[in-house]
C-alpha positions as CSV (number, residue, x, y, z in Angstrom):
1,M,0.3,0.1,0.2
2,R,3.0,2.4,0.4
3,I,3.6,2.2,-3.4
4,F,1.1,5.1,-4.1
5,P,2.8,7.8,-1.8
6,R,6.0,6.9,-3.1
7,L,4.9,7.3,-6.8
8,A,3.1,10.6,-5.9
9,F,6.3,11.8,-4.4
10,L,8.5,10.9,-7.4
11,F,5.8,12.5,-9.7
12,M,6.1,15.7,-7.5
13,A,9.9,15.6,-7.5
14,W,10.0,15.2,-11.5
15,T,7.5,17.9,-12.2
16,T,9.6,20.1,-10.1
17,V,12.7,19.2,-11.8
18,L,10.8,20.0,-15.3
19,S,9.7,23.4,-13.9
20,L,13.2,24.3,-12.8
21,Q,14.7,23.5,-16.2
22,G,12.0,25.4,-17.9
23,N,12.8,28.4,-15.9
24,L,16.4,28.1,-16.5
25,A,15.8,27.7,-20.2
26,I,13.8,30.9,-20.2
27,A,16.2,32.8,-18.1
28,A,19.0,31.8,-20.7
29,E,16.9,33.2,-23.8
30,T,15.8,36.3,-21.7
31,P,18.4,39.3,-22.2
32,D,20.1,40.5,-19.2
33,A,19.2,44.1,-19.0
34,S,22.9,44.7,-17.4
35,K,24.5,43.0,-20.6
36,I,22.6,44.7,-23.4
37,P,25.0,47.1,-24.9
38,V,24.1,50.9,-24.6
39,K,24.5,53.0,-27.6
40,S,27.3,55.5,-27.0
41,E,27.0,59.1,-27.9
42,L,28.7,59.5,-31.3
43,S,32.1,61.5,-31.1
44,V,33.3,63.3,-34.2
45,D,37.0,64.1,-34.6
46,R,36.5,67.3,-36.5
47,G,39.8,67.5,-37.8
48,R,40.1,64.2,-39.3
49,T,36.3,63.8,-40.5
50,A,34.6,64.7,-44.0
51,V,31.2,64.7,-44.9
52,L,29.9,63.3,-48.2
53,I,26.5,64.2,-49.6
54,M,26.2,61.8,-52.5
55,D,23.8,62.0,-55.5
56,Y,21.4,64.7,-54.4
57,E,20.8,66.0,-57.9
58,N,17.4,67.3,-59.3
59,D,17.0,64.2,-61.6
60,I,17.4,61.7,-58.8
61,I,15.6,63.4,-56.0
62,N,12.6,64.1,-58.3
63,M,12.3,60.4,-58.6
64,L,11.4,60.1,-54.8
65,P,7.7,60.3,-53.5
66,E,6.9,64.2,-53.3
67,K,6.0,63.9,-49.6
68,S,9.5,62.7,-48.6
69,R,11.6,65.3,-50.8
70,A,11.3,68.3,-48.6
71,P,12.1,66.6,-44.9
72,L,15.0,64.9,-46.6
73,L,16.2,68.1,-48.0
74,D,15.8,69.5,-44.6
75,K,18.0,67.2,-42.9
76,A,20.6,67.3,-45.6
77,S,20.6,71.2,-45.3
78,A,21.0,71.1,-41.6
79,I,23.9,68.7,-41.7
80,L,25.7,70.6,-44.0
81,K,25.2,73.9,-42.2
82,S,26.6,72.3,-38.9
83,A,29.5,70.7,-40.6
84,R,30.8,73.9,-42.2
85,L,30.5,75.8,-38.7
86,A,32.6,73.0,-37.4
87,H,35.0,73.4,-40.1
88,I,34.4,70.2,-41.5
89,P,35.0,69.5,-45.2
90,V,32.0,68.9,-47.1
91,I,32.4,67.0,-50.4
92,Y,29.6,66.7,-52.8
93,V,29.7,63.4,-54.9
94,V,27.6,63.6,-58.1
95,V,26.9,61.2,-61.0
96,R,26.8,63.1,-64.2
97,F,27.3,61.9,-67.9
98,R,28.6,63.4,-71.3
99,N,26.4,64.4,-74.1
100,G,25.6,61.3,-75.8
101,Y,26.6,59.1,-72.5
102,P,29.9,57.7,-74.1
103,E,30.6,56.1,-70.6
104,I,27.8,53.8,-70.4
105,N,28.2,50.4,-71.9
106,P,25.2,48.9,-73.2
107,Q,25.7,45.6,-70.9
108,N,25.2,48.0,-67.8
109,K,21.8,47.6,-66.9
110,R,21.5,50.4,-64.5
111,F,23.0,53.1,-66.4
112,S,21.4,51.8,-69.9
113,A,18.1,53.0,-68.1
114,V,19.6,56.3,-67.2
115,K,20.7,57.0,-70.6
116,E,17.3,56.0,-72.1
117,K,15.7,58.3,-69.8
118,G,18.2,61.0,-70.5
119,F,19.0,61.7,-66.7
120,V,21.9,63.7,-65.2
121,R,23.5,64.9,-68.3
122,E,26.1,67.4,-68.2
123,G,25.0,70.8,-68.5
124,T,21.2,70.2,-67.9
125,P,19.3,71.1,-64.9
126,G,18.6,67.5,-63.9
127,A,22.2,67.0,-63.5
128,D,22.5,70.1,-60.9
129,I,22.4,69.5,-57.4
130,H,19.5,70.7,-55.7
131,A,19.2,74.5,-54.8
132,Q,18.4,74.3,-51.3
133,I,21.8,72.2,-50.7
134,A,23.9,73.8,-53.1
135,P,27.6,73.9,-52.8
136,Q,29.1,76.9,-50.8
137,P,32.8,78.3,-51.6
138,G,35.2,75.9,-49.9
139,D,33.1,72.9,-50.5
140,I,34.4,70.1,-53.1
141,V,32.5,68.6,-55.8
142,V,33.5,65.0,-57.1
143,T,31.9,63.5,-60.4
144,K,31.6,60.2,-60.9
145,R,30.5,57.9,-63.9
146,R,29.8,54.9,-61.9
147,V,27.5,54.0,-58.6
148,G,30.0,54.2,-55.8
149,A,31.9,57.5,-54.6
150,F,35.2,56.2,-55.0
151,S,34.9,54.4,-58.4
152,T,36.0,56.6,-61.5
153,T,36.8,59.6,-59.1
154,D,39.8,61.5,-57.4
155,L,37.8,61.2,-54.0
156,E,40.7,59.0,-52.4
157,S,43.3,61.6,-53.4
158,I,41.1,64.6,-51.9
159,I,40.7,62.5,-48.7
160,R,44.4,61.4,-48.2
161,A,45.6,64.9,-48.9
162,N,43.3,66.2,-46.1
163,N,44.4,63.5,-43.6
164,I,40.8,62.3,-43.3
165,T,40.1,59.1,-41.5
166,T,36.4,59.4,-41.0
167,L,33.7,59.6,-43.6
168,A,30.1,60.8,-42.3
169,M,27.9,60.1,-45.4
170,F,24.3,60.2,-46.9
171,G,22.9,60.0,-50.2
172,I,20.4,58.8,-52.6
173,S,19.8,55.8,-52.9
174,T,20.7,53.7,-50.1
175,S,21.0,50.8,-52.1
176,G,23.1,52.4,-54.5
177,V,25.7,55.2,-53.8
178,V,25.6,54.7,-50.2
179,L,25.8,51.1,-50.0
180,S,28.7,51.1,-52.9
181,T,30.5,53.7,-50.8
182,V,30.3,52.0,-47.3
183,R,31.7,48.7,-48.8
184,W,34.5,50.5,-50.3
185,A,35.3,52.7,-47.6
186,A,35.3,49.8,-45.1
187,D,37.7,47.8,-47.3
188,M,40.2,51.1,-47.2
189,D,39.7,50.8,-43.3
190,Y,37.9,54.0,-42.8
191,Q,35.5,54.8,-39.9
192,I,32.2,55.3,-41.4
193,V,29.2,57.1,-40.0
194,V,25.9,56.7,-42.0
195,V,23.3,59.3,-41.3
196,S,20.4,57.1,-42.2
197,D,17.3,59.6,-42.2
198,A,19.2,61.7,-44.6
199,C,19.6,58.7,-47.0
200,A,16.6,57.5,-49.2
201,D,15.7,54.6,-51.4
202,F,13.2,54.1,-53.9
203,D,12.2,50.9,-51.8
204,A,11.7,51.5,-48.2
205,E,12.3,48.1,-47.2
206,V,15.4,47.8,-48.6
207,H,16.6,51.1,-46.9
208,R,15.3,49.6,-43.5
209,V,17.4,46.3,-44.0
210,L,20.4,48.0,-45.1
211,T,20.3,50.8,-42.4
212,E,19.2,48.6,-39.5
213,K,20.8,45.2,-40.5
214,V,23.6,45.6,-43.1
215,F,25.3,48.8,-42.5
216,P,25.9,48.6,-38.5
217,G,28.5,45.8,-39.4
218,Q,30.7,48.3,-40.8
219,A,29.5,51.7,-40.0
220,T,28.1,53.8,-37.1
221,V,24.6,54.4,-38.0
222,V,23.1,57.7,-36.6
223,S,20.0,59.8,-37.1
224,T,20.4,63.4,-38.3
225,Q,19.7,64.7,-34.8
226,E,22.3,62.3,-33.2
227,F,25.0,63.5,-35.8
228,L,23.9,67.4,-35.2
229,R,24.4,66.8,-31.4
230,A,27.8,65.3,-31.9
231,L,28.9,68.4,-33.8
232,G,27.3,70.7,-31.0
233,S,24.4,71.7,-33.0
234,N,21.1,72.6,-31.4
235,T,19.4,72.4,-34.8
236,S,16.1,70.5,-34.3
237,Q,14.7,68.2,-37.0
């Protein structure tokens, strides 16, 4: 007759062990707040940093949804103003092609479409940098014939000549010039800052994945407000 109390005791002991194992598993999967990395304030070495604003030309901006253009230009304008006040070099990177597009190979799918539409041709209003964020005296303009800011340009020479080690960048599009430039700059061991909300893409989900999942592996990704704060600006966006 004593077998039943013994079985009951064993059953209770076993369920207790299972409960403890479950709690331990949950605890192992639950992040410890004390171990979650806290995003530190961005620090900018003004003497070794340059700001790259990329492909903010009329033809390219006009391809974005109209409602997104004004906020994007406002952010870009605030960044450039703060950079100049901080005596940080501002470098414009633009994509432009000669009349007849002799630089475009028919095998290049992306640029063949540009040629077909007549976009960013030298000397046309569409190839001009938007008036709201136009270059100022002392700014540098670099012209490229391909996607990335380093490809087919003298950007590397300019950066080296000015002892720049950190590139703070933003541009259109996130999956175009920004992605290509991040990859190239990372391979050359530059420190990289991407101002995510001053970038734009023609696919919002692609922009999100790049800025949240891809770029953080090689760059510090910040908002416009975080970058302005690092420069000591009180400009609000």
